[in-house]
VEXMAR-614711 format. One record per residue: residue number from 1; x, y, z of N, C-alpha, C, O in turn; residue in one letter. Coordinates in Angstrom, 1 decimal. Each point is the difference from the previous one (the first is absolute). Example, Ala and Ser with C-alpha at 12.3 -4.5 7.8 and 13.67 -1.06 7.14 Angstrom:
// residues 2
+-----+--------+--------+--------+--------+--------+--------+--------+--------+--------+--------+--------+--------+----+
!   i !     nx !     ny !     nz !    cax !    cay !    caz !     cx !     cy !     cz !     ox !     oy !     oz ! aa !
+-----+--------+--------+--------+--------+--------+--------+--------+--------+--------+--------+--------+--------+----+
!   1 !   13.2 !   -5.7 !    7.8 !   -0.9 !    1.2 !    0.0 !    0.9 !    1.2 !    0.0 !    1.0 !    0.0 !    0.7 !  A !
!   2 !   -1.4 !    1.1 !   -1.4 !    0.9 !    1.1 !    0.0 !   -0.8 !    1.1 !    0.8 !    0.5 !    1.1 !    0.1 !  S !
+-----+--------+--------+--------+--------+--------+--------+--------+--------+--------+--------+--------+--------+----+
// end
This chain:
// residues 144
+-----+--------+--------+--------+--------+--------+--------+--------+--------+--------+--------+--------+--------+----+
!   i !     nx !     ny !     nz !    cax !    cay !    caz !     cx !     cy !     cz !     ox !     oy !     oz ! aa !
+-----+--------+--------+--------+--------+--------+--------+--------+--------+--------+--------+--------+--------+----+
!   1 !    0.8 !   -1.2 !    0.0 !   -0.8 !    1.2 !    0.0 !    0.9 !    1.2 !    0.0 !    1.1 !    0.1 !    0.6 !  X !
!   2 !   -1.6 !    1.0 !   -1.3 !    0.8 !    1.2 !   -0.1 !   -0.7 !    1.2 !    0.7 !   -1.2 !   -0.1 !    0.4 !  X !
!   3 !    2.0 !    1.1 !   -0.2 !   -0.5 !    1.2 !    0.7 !   -1.2 !    0.6 !   -0.7 !   -0.9 !    0.5 !    0.6 !  X !
!   4 !    0.9 !   -0.6 !   -1.9 !   -1.1 !    0.5 !   -0.8 !   -1.3 !   -0.6 !    0.4 !   -1.0 !    0.7 !    0.1 !  X !
!   5 !    1.0 !   -1.9 !    0.2 !   -1.2 !   -0.7 !    0.5 !   -0.5 !    0.5 !    1.3 !   -1.2 !    0.1 !    0.3 !  X !
!   6 !    2.1 !    0.2 !    0.6 !   -0.3 !    0.6 !    1.3 !   -0.7 !    1.4 !   -0.2 !   -1.0 !    0.3 !    0.6 !  X !
!   7 !    1.7 !    0.5 !   -1.4 !   -0.6 !    1.4 !   -0.3 !   -1.4 !   -0.1 !   -0.6 !   -0.8 !    0.8 !    0.4 !  X !
!   8 !    0.6 !   -1.8 !   -1.3 !   -1.3 !   -0.1 !   -0.6 !   -1.1 !   -0.4 !    1.1 !   -1.1 !    0.5 !    0.0 !  X !
!   9 !    1.5 !   -1.4 !    0.9 !   -0.9 !   -0.5 !    1.0 !   -0.3 !    1.1 !    1.1 !   -1.1 !    0.0 !    0.6 !  X !
!  10 !    2.0 !    1.0 !   -0.5 !   -0.2 !    1.0 !    1.0 !   -1.1 !    1.0 !   -0.5 !   -0.6 !    0.7 !    0.8 !  X !
!  11 !    0.5 !   -0.6 !   -2.1 !   -1.0 !    0.9 !   -0.6 !    0.6 !    1.4 !   -0.1 !    0.4 !    0.4 !   -1.0 !  X !
!  12 !   -0.5 !    0.4 !    2.1 !    0.5 !    1.3 !    0.0 !    1.6 !    0.0 !    0.1 !    0.5 !   -0.4 !    1.0 !  X !
!  13 !    0.1 !    0.8 !   -2.1 !    1.5 !    0.0 !   -0.1 !    0.6 !    1.3 !    0.5 !    1.2 !    0.1 !   -0.2 !  X !
!  14 !   -2.0 !    0.8 !    0.7 !    0.6 !    1.3 !    0.3 !    0.9 !   -0.2 !    1.2 !   -0.2 !   -0.8 !    0.9 !  X !
!  15 !    1.3 !    1.6 !   -0.9 !    1.0 !    0.0 !    1.1 !   -0.2 !    1.3 !    0.8 !    0.0 !    1.1 !   -0.5 !  X !
!  16 !   -0.2 !   -1.3 !    1.8 !   -0.1 !    1.2 !    0.9 !    1.4 !    0.5 !    0.2 !    0.9 !   -0.7 !    0.5 !  X !
!  17 !   -0.7 !    2.0 !   -0.8 !    1.3 !    0.6 !    0.2 !   -0.2 !    1.2 !    0.9 !   -1.0 !    0.5 !    0.2 !  X !
!  18 !    2.2 !   -0.1 !    0.4 !    0.0 !    1.2 !    0.8 !    1.2 !    0.9 !   -0.5 !    1.0 !   -0.6 !   -0.5 !  X !
!  19 !   -1.1 !    1.9 !    0.7 !    1.1 !    0.8 !   -0.4 !    1.1 !    0.0 !    1.0 !   -0.3 !   -0.2 !    1.2 !  X !
!  20 !    1.5 !    0.4 !   -1.6 !    1.2 !   -0.1 !    1.0 !   -0.1 !    1.1 !    1.1 !    0.5 !   -0.3 !    1.1 !  X !
!  21 !   -1.2 !    1.4 !   -1.3 !   -0.1 !    1.0 !    1.0 !   -1.1 !   -0.2 !    1.0 !   -0.2 !    0.8 !    0.9 !  X !
!  22 !   -0.6 !   -1.9 !   -1.0 !   -1.1 !   -0.3 !    0.9 !    0.6 !   -0.3 !    1.4 !    1.1 !   -0.6 !    0.0 !  X !
!  23 !   -1.8 !    1.0 !    1.1 !    0.6 !   -0.4 !    1.3 !   -0.3 !   -1.4 !    0.3 !   -0.9 !   -0.7 !   -0.6 !  X !
!  24 !    1.7 !    0.1 !    1.5 !   -0.2 !   -1.4 !    0.4 !   -1.4 !   -0.1 !    0.7 !   -0.6 !   -1.1 !   -0.2 !  X !
!  25 !    0.2 !    2.1 !    0.9 !   -1.4 !   -0.1 !    0.6 !   -1.0 !   -0.2 !   -1.0 !   -0.9 !   -0.8 !    0.1 !  X !
!  26 !    0.9 !    1.6 !   -1.2 !   -1.0 !   -0.1 !   -1.1 !    0.1 !   -1.3 !   -0.7 !   -1.0 !   -0.6 !   -0.4 !  X !
!  27 !    2.2 !    0.1 !    0.2 !    0.2 !   -1.3 !   -0.7 !   -0.5 !   -1.1 !    0.9 !   -0.6 !   -0.9 !   -0.5 !  X !
!  28 !    0.8 !    0.9 !    1.8 !   -0.5 !   -1.0 !    0.9 !   -1.5 !    0.0 !    0.0 !   -0.6 !   -1.0 !    0.0 !  X !
!  29 !    0.0 !    2.2 !    0.0 !   -1.4 !    0.1 !   -0.1 !   -0.6 !   -0.6 !   -1.3 !   -1.0 !   -0.8 !    0.1 !  X !
!  30 !    1.7 !    1.0 !   -1.2 !   -0.4 !   -0.6 !   -1.3 !    0.1 !   -1.5 !    0.1 !   -1.0 !   -0.7 !   -0.5 !  X !
!  31 !    2.1 !    0.2 !    1.0 !    0.1 !   -1.5 !    0.1 !   -1.1 !   -0.6 !    0.8 !   -0.6 !   -1.0 !   -0.3 !  X !
!  32 !    0.3 !    1.7 !    1.4 !   -1.1 !   -0.5 !    0.9 !   -1.4 !    0.1 !   -0.7 !   -0.7 !   -1.0 !    0.0 !  X !
!  33 !    0.4 !    2.1 !   -0.7 !   -1.3 !    0.2 !   -0.6 !   -0.2 !   -1.0 !   -1.2 !   -1.0 !   -0.6 !   -0.1 !  X !
!  34 !    2.1 !    0.3 !   -0.6 !   -0.1 !   -0.9 !   -1.2 !    0.2 !   -1.4 !    0.4 !   -0.2 !   -0.9 !   -0.8 !  X !
!  35 !    0.6 !    0.7 !    2.1 !    0.3 !   -1.4 !    0.5 !    1.1 !   -0.7 !   -0.9 !   -0.2 !   -1.1 !   -0.4 !  X !
!  36 !    1.3 !    1.8 !    0.2 !    1.1 !   -0.5 !   -0.8 !    1.2 !    0.1 !    0.8 !    0.1 !    0.7 !    1.0 !  X !
!  37 !    1.0 !   -1.4 !   -1.4 !    1.2 !   -0.1 !    0.7 !    1.1 !    0.8 !   -0.5 !    1.1 !    0.2 !    0.6 !  X !
!  38 !   -1.2 !    0.3 !   -1.9 !    1.0 !    0.8 !   -0.6 !   -0.5 !    0.9 !   -1.1 !   -1.1 !   -0.3 !   -0.6 !  X !
!  39 !    1.8 !    1.3 !    0.3 !   -0.3 !    0.9 !   -1.2 !    1.2 !    0.2 !   -0.8 !    1.1 !    0.0 !    0.6 !  X !
!  40 !   -1.3 !    0.4 !   -1.8 !    1.2 !    0.4 !   -0.9 !    0.1 !    1.5 !    0.2 !   -1.0 !    0.7 !   -0.1 !  X !
!  41 !    2.3 !   -0.3 !    0.2 !    0.2 !    1.4 !    0.1 !    0.4 !    0.5 !   -1.4 !    0.9 !   -0.5 !   -0.7 !  X !
!  42 !   -1.7 !    1.5 !    0.3 !    0.2 !    0.5 !   -1.4 !   -0.3 !    1.5 !   -0.1 !   -1.0 !    0.5 !    0.6 !  X !
!  43 !    1.8 !    0.2 !   -1.4 !   -0.2 !    1.4 !   -0.2 !   -1.1 !    0.1 !   -1.2 !   -0.7 !   -0.9 !   -0.3 !  X !
!  44 !    0.7 !    2.1 !   -0.2 !   -1.0 !    0.3 !   -1.1 !    0.2 !   -0.9 !   -1.2 !   -1.0 !   -0.2 !   -0.8 !  X !
!  45 !    2.2 !   -0.3 !    0.6 !    0.3 !   -0.8 !   -1.3 !   -0.5 !   -1.4 !    0.1 !    0.1 !   -0.8 !   -1.0 !  X !
!  46 !   -0.7 !    0.3 !    2.2 !   -0.5 !   -1.3 !    0.2 !    1.1 !   -1.1 !   -0.2 !   -0.3 !   -1.1 !   -0.2 !  X !
!  47 !    1.6 !    1.5 !    0.4 !    1.1 !   -0.9 !    0.1 !    0.2 !   -0.5 !    1.4 !   -0.2 !    0.8 !    0.9 !  X !
!  48 !    0.4 !   -2.0 !   -0.7 !    0.2 !   -0.6 !    1.4 !    1.3 !    0.5 !    0.6 !    1.1 !   -0.5 !   -0.4 !  X !
!  49 !   -1.2 !    1.4 !    1.3 !    1.2 !    0.5 !    0.7 !    0.4 !   -0.8 !    1.2 !    1.2 !    0.0 !    0.4 !  X !
!  50 !   -2.1 !   -0.6 !    0.2 !    0.2 !   -0.8 !    1.2 !   -1.3 !   -0.7 !    0.4 !   -1.0 !    0.1 !   -0.6 !  X !
!  51 !    1.2 !   -0.8 !    1.7 !   -1.2 !   -0.7 !    0.7 !    0.0 !    0.4 !    1.4 !    1.1 !    0.2 !    0.7 !  X !
!  52 !   -2.3 !   -0.1 !   -0.1 !   -0.2 !    0.3 !    1.4 !   -0.9 !   -1.0 !    0.5 !   -1.1 !   -0.2 !   -0.4 !  X !
!  53 !    1.6 !   -0.6 !    1.4 !   -0.8 !   -1.0 !    0.6 !   -0.3 !    0.3 !    1.5 !    0.6 !    0.8 !    0.6 !  X !
!  54 !   -1.5 !   -1.6 !   -0.1 !   -0.3 !    0.1 !    1.5 !    1.3 !   -0.3 !    0.8 !    0.3 !    0.7 !    1.0 !  X !
!  55 !    0.5 !   -1.6 !   -1.5 !    1.3 !   -0.3 !    0.7 !    0.9 !    1.2 !    0.0 !    0.7 !    0.2 !    1.0 !  X !
!  56 !   -0.6 !    0.5 !   -2.1 !    0.8 !    1.2 !   -0.1 !   -0.4 !    1.0 !    1.1 !    0.9 !    0.5 !    0.7 !  X !
!  57 !   -2.2 !   -0.3 !   -0.6 !   -0.5 !    0.9 !    1.0 !    0.3 !   -0.4 !    1.4 !    0.5 !    0.8 !    0.8 !  X !
!  58 !   -0.8 !   -2.1 !   -0.5 !    0.2 !   -0.5 !    1.4 !    1.5 !    0.1 !    0.3 !    0.4 !    0.3 !    1.2 !  X !
!  59 !    0.5 !   -0.7 !   -2.1 !    1.4 !    0.1 !    0.2 !    0.5 !    1.4 !    0.4 !    0.7 !    0.2 !    0.9 !  X !
!  60 !   -1.2 !    0.8 !   -1.6 !    0.4 !    1.3 !    0.2 !   -0.6 !    0.6 !    1.3 !    0.7 !    0.7 !    0.7 !  X !
!  61 !   -1.9 !   -1.1 !   -0.4 !   -0.6 !    0.4 !    1.3 !    0.7 !   -0.6 !    1.1 !    0.2 !    0.6 !    1.1 !  X !
!  62 !    0.3 !   -1.8 !   -1.2 !    0.8 !   -0.7 !    1.0 !    1.3 !    0.8 !    0.2 !    0.5 !    0.0 !    1.1 !  X !
!  63 !    0.1 !    0.5 !   -2.1 !    1.3 !    0.8 !    0.1 !   -0.2 !    1.4 !    0.6 !    0.7 !    0.4 !    0.9 !  X !
!  64 !   -1.7 !    0.3 !   -1.5 !   -0.2 !    1.4 !    0.4 !   -1.2 !    0.4 !    0.9 !   -0.1 !    1.1 !    0.5 !  X !
!  65 !   -0.7 !   -2.1 !   -0.3 !   -1.2 !    0.3 !    0.8 !   -1.0 !    0.8 !   -0.9 !    0.0 !   -0.1 !   -1.2 !  X !
!  66 !   -0.9 !    0.8 !    1.9 !   -1.1 !    0.7 !   -0.7 !    0.5 !    1.0 !   -1.0 !   -0.7 !    0.4 !   -1.0 !  X !
!  67 !    1.9 !    0.1 !    1.1 !    0.6 !    1.0 !   -0.9 !    0.0 !   -0.5 !   -1.4 !    0.0 !    0.7 !   -1.0 !  X !
!  68 !    0.1 !   -2.0 !    0.8 !    0.1 !   -0.7 !   -1.3 !   -1.2 !    0.3 !   -0.8 !    0.0 !    0.0 !   -1.2 !  X !
!  69 !   -1.2 !    0.2 !    1.9 !   -1.2 !    0.2 !   -0.8 !   -0.1 !    1.3 !   -0.7 !   -0.8 !    0.2 !   -0.9 !  X !
!  70 !    1.7 !    0.7 !    1.2 !    0.0 !    1.3 !   -0.6 !    1.0 !    0.1 !   -1.2 !    0.0 !    0.9 !   -0.8 !  X !
!  71 !    0.8 !   -2.0 !    0.6 !    0.9 !   -0.1 !   -1.1 !   -0.8 !   -0.1 !   -1.3 !   -1.2 !   -0.3 !    0.0 !  X !
!  72 !    1.8 !    0.5 !   -1.1 !   -0.6 !   -0.3 !   -1.3 !    0.3 !   -1.4 !   -0.5 !    1.0 !   -0.6 !    0.5 !  X !
!  73 !   -1.8 !    0.1 !   -1.3 !    0.1 !   -1.4 !   -0.5 !    1.4 !   -0.2 !   -0.6 !    0.6 !   -1.1 !    0.2 !  X !
!  74 !   -0.1 !    2.0 !   -1.0 !    1.3 !   -0.2 !   -0.6 !    1.2 !   -0.1 !    1.0 !    1.0 !   -0.5 !   -0.4 !  X !
!  75 !   -1.3 !    0.9 !    1.6 !    1.1 !   -0.2 !    1.0 !    0.2 !   -1.4 !    0.5 !    1.1 !   -0.4 !    0.4 !  X !
!  76 !   -2.2 !   -0.4 !   -0.5 !    0.1 !   -1.4 !    0.5 !   -0.3 !   -1.1 !   -1.0 !    0.1 !   -1.2 !    0.4 !  X !
!  77 !   -0.6 !    1.6 !   -1.5 !   -0.4 !   -1.0 !   -1.0 !    1.2 !   -0.9 !   -0.4 !    1.1 !    0.3 !    0.1 !  X !
!  78 !   -1.5 !   -1.5 !   -0.6 !    1.0 !   -0.9 !   -0.5 !    0.3 !    0.4 !   -1.5 !   -0.9 !    0.0 !   -0.8 !  X !
!  79 !    2.1 !    0.4 !    0.6 !    0.4 !    0.6 !   -1.3 !    0.3 !   -1.1 !   -1.1 !   -0.3 !    0.2 !   -1.2 !  X !
!  80 !    0.9 !   -1.3 !    1.7 !    0.3 !   -1.1 !   -1.0 !   -1.2 !   -0.8 !   -0.2 !   -0.4 !   -0.9 !    0.8 !  X !
!  81 !   -0.2 !    1.1 !   -1.9 !   -1.3 !   -0.7 !   -0.3 !    0.4 !   -1.3 !   -0.8 !    0.7 !    0.0 !   -1.0 !  X !
!  82 !   -1.3 !   -1.1 !    1.5 !    0.1 !   -1.3 !   -0.7 !   -1.4 !   -0.1 !   -0.7 !   -1.0 !    0.2 !    0.7 !  X !
!  83 !    1.0 !   -0.5 !   -1.9 !   -1.2 !   -0.1 !   -0.8 !   -0.1 !   -1.3 !   -0.8 !    0.9 !   -0.8 !    0.0 !  X !
!  84 !   -2.0 !    0.7 !   -0.6 !   -0.2 !   -1.2 !   -0.9 !   -0.7 !    0.5 !   -1.3 !   -0.4 !    1.2 !   -0.1 !  X !
!  85 !    0.2 !   -2.1 !   -0.8 !   -0.8 !    0.4 !   -1.2 !   -1.2 !   -1.0 !   -0.1 !   -0.1 !   -0.9 !    0.8 !  X !
!  86 !   -0.8 !    1.2 !   -1.7 !   -1.2 !   -0.8 !   -0.2 !    0.4 !   -1.5 !   -0.4 !   -0.8 !   -0.9 !    0.3 !  X !
!  87 !    1.9 !    0.7 !   -0.9 !    0.3 !   -1.4 !   -0.4 !    0.8 !   -0.8 !    1.0 !    0.3 !   -1.1 !   -0.2 !  X !
!  88 !    0.1 !    1.7 !    1.3 !    0.7 !   -0.7 !    1.1 !   -1.0 !   -1.1 !    0.6 !   -1.2 !    0.2 !    0.0 !  X !
!  89 !    1.8 !   -1.3 !    0.4 !   -0.9 !   -1.0 !    0.6 !   -0.2 !    0.3 !    1.5 !    0.8 !    0.7 !    0.6 !  X !
!  90 !   -1.8 !   -1.3 !   -0.1 !   -0.4 !    0.1 !    1.4 !    1.2 !   -0.5 !    0.9 !    0.3 !    0.5 !    1.0 !  X !
!  91 !    0.3 !   -1.6 !   -1.5 !    1.1 !   -0.6 !    0.8 !    1.1 !    0.9 !    0.1 !    0.6 !    0.2 !    1.1 !  X !
!  92 !   -0.2 !    0.5 !   -2.2 !    1.1 !    1.0 !    0.0 !   -0.4 !    1.2 !    0.9 !    0.9 !    0.5 !    0.8 !  X !
!  93 !   -2.1 !   -0.1 !   -0.8 !   -0.4 !    1.1 !    0.8 !    0.1 !   -0.3 !    1.5 !    0.5 !    0.7 !    0.8 !  X !
!  94 !   -1.0 !   -1.9 !   -0.5 !    0.0 !   -0.5 !    1.4 !    1.5 !   -0.1 !    0.5 !    0.3 !    0.3 !    1.2 !  X !
!  95 !    0.6 !   -0.8 !   -2.1 !    1.4 !   -0.1 !    0.4 !    0.6 !    1.4 !    0.3 !    0.7 !    0.2 !    1.0 !  X !
!  96 !   -1.0 !    0.8 !   -1.9 !    0.5 !    1.3 !    0.2 !   -0.5 !    0.6 !    1.3 !    0.7 !    0.6 !    0.8 !  X !
!  97 !   -2.0 !   -0.7 !   -0.5 !   -0.6 !    0.5 !    1.2 !    0.6 !   -0.6 !    1.2 !    0.3 !    0.7 !    1.0 !  X !
!  98 !   -0.1 !   -2.0 !   -1.0 !    0.6 !   -0.7 !    1.1 !    1.4 !    0.4 !    0.3 !    0.4 !    0.2 !    1.1 !  X !
!  99 !    0.4 !   -0.2 !   -2.2 !    1.4 !    0.4 !    0.1 !    0.2 !    1.4 !    0.5 !    0.9 !    0.3 !    0.8 !  X !
! 100 !   -1.8 !    0.6 !   -1.3 !    0.1 !    1.4 !    0.4 !   -0.7 !    0.4 !    1.2 !    0.1 !    1.1 !    0.5 !  X !
! 101 !   -0.9 !   -2.0 !    0.1 !   -0.8 !    0.2 !    1.2 !   -0.9 !    1.2 !   -0.2 !   -0.1 !    0.8 !    0.9 !  X !
! 102 !   -0.6 !   -0.8 !   -2.0 !   -1.1 !    1.1 !   -0.2 !   -1.2 !   -0.7 !   -0.5 !    0.0 !   -1.2 !   -0.5 !  X !
! 103 !   -1.1 !    1.9 !    0.6 !   -1.3 !   -0.6 !   -0.3 !   -0.8 !    0.7 !   -1.2 !   -1.1 !   -0.5 !   -0.3 !  X !
! 104 !    1.7 !    1.4 !   -0.3 !   -0.6 !    0.7 !   -1.2 !    1.0 !    0.2 !   -1.1 !    1.2 !    0.3 !    0.2 !  X !
! 105 !   -1.7 !   -0.5 !   -1.4 !    0.9 !    0.1 !   -1.2 !   -0.7 !    0.7 !   -1.1 !   -1.0 !   -0.4 !   -0.5 !  X !
! 106 !    1.6 !    1.6 !    0.1 !   -0.6 !    0.7 !   -1.1 !    0.2 !   -0.8 !   -1.3 !    1.1 !   -0.6 !   -0.2 !  X !
! 107 !   -2.1 !    0.7 !   -0.7 !    0.2 !   -0.6 !   -1.3 !    0.3 !    1.1 !   -0.9 !   -0.8 !    0.9 !   -0.2 !  X !
! 108 !    2.0 !   -0.9 !   -0.4 !    0.5 !    1.1 !   -0.8 !    0.4 !   -0.5 !   -1.4 !    0.8 !   -1.0 !   -0.1 !  X !
! 109 !   -1.2 !    1.6 !   -0.9 !    0.4 !   -0.3 !   -1.4 !    0.2 !    1.3 !   -0.7 !   -0.8 !    0.9 !    0.0 !  X !
! 110 !    2.0 !   -0.9 !   -0.7 !    0.4 !    1.2 !   -0.7 !    0.0 !    1.2 !    0.8 !   -0.4 !    1.1 !   -0.4 !  X !
! 111 !    0.8 !   -1.2 !    1.7 !    0.1 !    1.1 !    0.9 !   -1.3 !    0.5 !    0.6 !    0.0 !    0.9 !    0.7 !  X !
! 112 !   -1.1 !   -1.6 !   -1.0 !   -1.3 !    0.5 !    0.4 !   -0.6 !   -1.1 !    0.9 !    0.0 !   -1.2 !   -0.3 !  X !
! 113 !   -0.6 !    1.7 !    1.4 !   -0.7 !   -0.9 !    0.9 !   -1.3 !   -0.5 !   -0.6 !   -0.9 !    0.8 !   -0.5 !  X !
! 114 !    0.7 !   -2.1 !    0.5 !   -1.2 !   -0.6 !   -0.6 !   -0.8 !   -0.7 !    1.0 !   -1.1 !   -0.5 !   -0.2 !  X !
! 115 !    1.6 !    0.4 !    1.5 !   -0.7 !   -0.7 !    1.0 !    0.8 !   -0.1 !    1.2 !    1.2 !    0.4 !    0.1 !  X !
! 116 !   -1.7 !   -1.0 !    1.0 !    0.6 !   -0.3 !    1.2 !   -0.5 !   -1.3 !    0.5 !   -1.2 !   -0.2 !    0.1 !  X !
! 117 !    2.0 !   -0.8 !    0.3 !   -0.4 !   -1.2 !    0.6 !    0.5 !   -0.2 !    1.4 !    1.1 !    0.4 !    0.3 !  X !
! 118 !   -1.9 !   -1.0 !    0.5 !    0.5 !   -0.3 !    1.4 !    0.3 !   -1.4 !    0.1 !   -0.3 !   -0.8 !   -0.9 !  X !
! 119 !    0.9 !    0.4 !    2.0 !    0.4 !   -1.4 !    0.3 !   -1.3 !   -0.8 !    0.1 !   -0.1 !   -1.1 !   -0.3 !  X !
! 120 !   -1.0 !    1.8 !    0.8 !   -1.3 !   -0.7 !    0.1 !   -0.6 !   -0.3 !   -1.4 !   -0.5 !   -1.1 !   -0.2 !  X !
! 121 !    0.7 !    2.0 !   -0.7 !   -0.4 !   -0.3 !   -1.4 !    0.7 !   -1.2 !   -0.6 !   -0.6 !   -0.8 !   -0.6 !  X !
! 122 !    1.9 !    0.8 !    0.9 !    0.9 !   -1.0 !   -0.6 !   -0.3 !   -1.4 !    0.6 !   -0.1 !   -1.0 !   -0.7 !  X !
! 123 !   -0.1 !    1.0 !    2.0 !   -0.3 !   -1.3 !    0.7 !   -1.4 !   -0.5 !   -0.4 !   -0.1 !   -1.2 !   -0.3 !  X !
! 124 !   -0.8 !    2.1 !    0.2 !   -1.4 !   -0.4 !   -0.5 !    0.1 !   -0.6 !   -1.4 !   -0.6 !   -1.1 !   -0.2 !  X !
! 125 !    1.3 !    1.7 !   -0.7 !    0.2 !   -0.5 !   -1.3 !    0.7 !   -1.4 !    0.0 !   -0.4 !   -0.9 !   -0.8 !  X !
! 126 !    1.4 !    0.8 !    1.6 !    0.7 !   -1.3 !    0.0 !   -0.9 !   -1.1 !    0.6 !    0.1 !   -1.1 !   -0.5 !  X !
! 127 !   -0.8 !    1.4 !    1.5 !   -1.0 !   -1.0 !    0.6 !   -1.0 !   -0.4 !   -1.1 !   -0.3 !   -1.2 !    0.0 !  X !
! 128 !   -0.2 !    2.1 !   -0.7 !   -1.0 !   -0.3 !   -1.1 !    0.6 !   -0.9 !   -1.0 !   -0.6 !   -0.9 !   -0.5 !  X !
! 129 !    1.9 !    1.2 !    0.1 !    0.7 !   -0.8 !   -1.0 !    0.2 !   -1.4 !    0.5 !   -0.2 !   -1.0 !   -0.7 !  X !
! 130 !    0.6 !    0.8 !    2.0 !    0.2 !   -1.3 !    0.6 !   -1.3 !   -0.8 !    0.1 !    0.0 !   -1.2 !   -0.2 !  X !
! 131 !   -1.1 !    1.9 !    0.5 !   -1.3 !   -0.6 !    0.0 !   -0.4 !   -0.6 !   -1.4 !   -0.5 !   -1.1 !   -0.1 !  X !
! 132 !    0.8 !    1.9 !   -0.9 !   -0.4 !   -0.4 !   -1.4 !    0.9 !   -1.2 !   -0.3 !   -0.5 !   -1.0 !   -0.7 !  X !
! 133 !    1.8 !    1.0 !    1.0 !    0.9 !   -1.1 !   -0.3 !   -0.5 !   -1.3 !    0.8 !    0.0 !   -1.1 !   -0.6 !  X !
! 134 !   -0.4 !    1.3 !    1.8 !   -0.5 !   -1.2 !    0.8 !   -1.2 !   -0.6 !   -0.7 !   -0.2 !   -1.2 !   -0.1 !  X !
! 135 !   -0.8 !    2.1 !   -0.3 !   -1.2 !   -0.5 !   -0.6 !    0.3 !   -0.7 !   -1.3 !   -0.6 !   -1.0 !   -0.3 !  X !
! 136 !    1.6 !    1.5 !   -0.5 !    0.3 !   -0.6 !   -1.2 !    0.7 !   -1.4 !    0.2 !   -0.4 !   -1.0 !   -0.7 !  X !
! 137 !    1.2 !    0.9 !    1.7 !    0.7 !   -1.3 !    0.3 !   -1.0 !   -1.0 !    0.6 !    0.0 !   -1.1 !   -0.3 !  X !
! 138 !   -1.0 !    1.6 !    1.1 !   -1.0 !   -0.9 !    0.6 !   -0.9 !   -0.5 !   -1.2 !   -0.3 !   -1.2 !    0.0 !  X !
! 139 !    0.0 !    2.1 !   -0.9 !   -0.8 !   -0.4 !   -1.2 !    0.7 !   -1.1 !   -0.8 !   -0.6 !   -0.9 !   -0.5 !  X !
! 140 !    1.9 !    1.1 !    0.3 !    0.8 !   -1.0 !   -0.7 !    0.0 !   -1.3 !    0.7 !   -0.1 !   -1.1 !   -0.6 !  X !
! 141 !    0.3 !    1.1 !    1.9 !    0.1 !   -1.3 !    0.8 !   -1.3 !   -0.7 !    0.0 !   -0.1 !   -1.2 !   -0.1 !  X !
! 142 !   -1.0 !    2.0 !    0.2 !   -1.4 !   -0.6 !    0.1 !   -0.5 !   -0.3 !   -1.4 !   -1.0 !   -0.7 !   -0.1 !  X !
! 143 !    1.7 !    1.2 !   -0.9 !   -0.5 !   -0.4 !   -1.4 !   -1.1 !    0.9 !   -0.5 !   -0.8 !   -0.5 !   -0.8 !  X !
! 144 !    0.6 !    1.7 !    1.4 !   -1.1 !    0.9 !   -0.4 !    0.5 !    1.0 !   -1.0 !   -0.8 !    0.8 !   -0.4 !  X !
+-----+--------+--------+--------+--------+--------+--------+--------+--------+--------+--------+--------+--------+----+
// end
């Protein structure tokens, strides 16, 4: 199974982005309201400049206390973005996420964001693929 199939199954392929100058407080509020774990940081050009996750915020609050909430997103965002393309396999995506210890992966093609997948999306897709394989093997064994 490929990333393209995950994006199709999600329906809404829009990526929630925040500007680099947004405060951490406002970004945390957005994460809470949307019930998501990360956002892509992007300026007006819609190019992925970084990622901001719940973990980034908690880590910085742990270092600086409440003062961290007044910082801007670009001060604590993860700048080194690991991404994938629509043709990457779910197995490759899961390996990248596990090795990098992150849970969100922007889907980027020709420098443009075309989606965002979470580890939950990838695990769900992998489980569905395993279920289909099991059903096919059971059908072969049972002769149906």
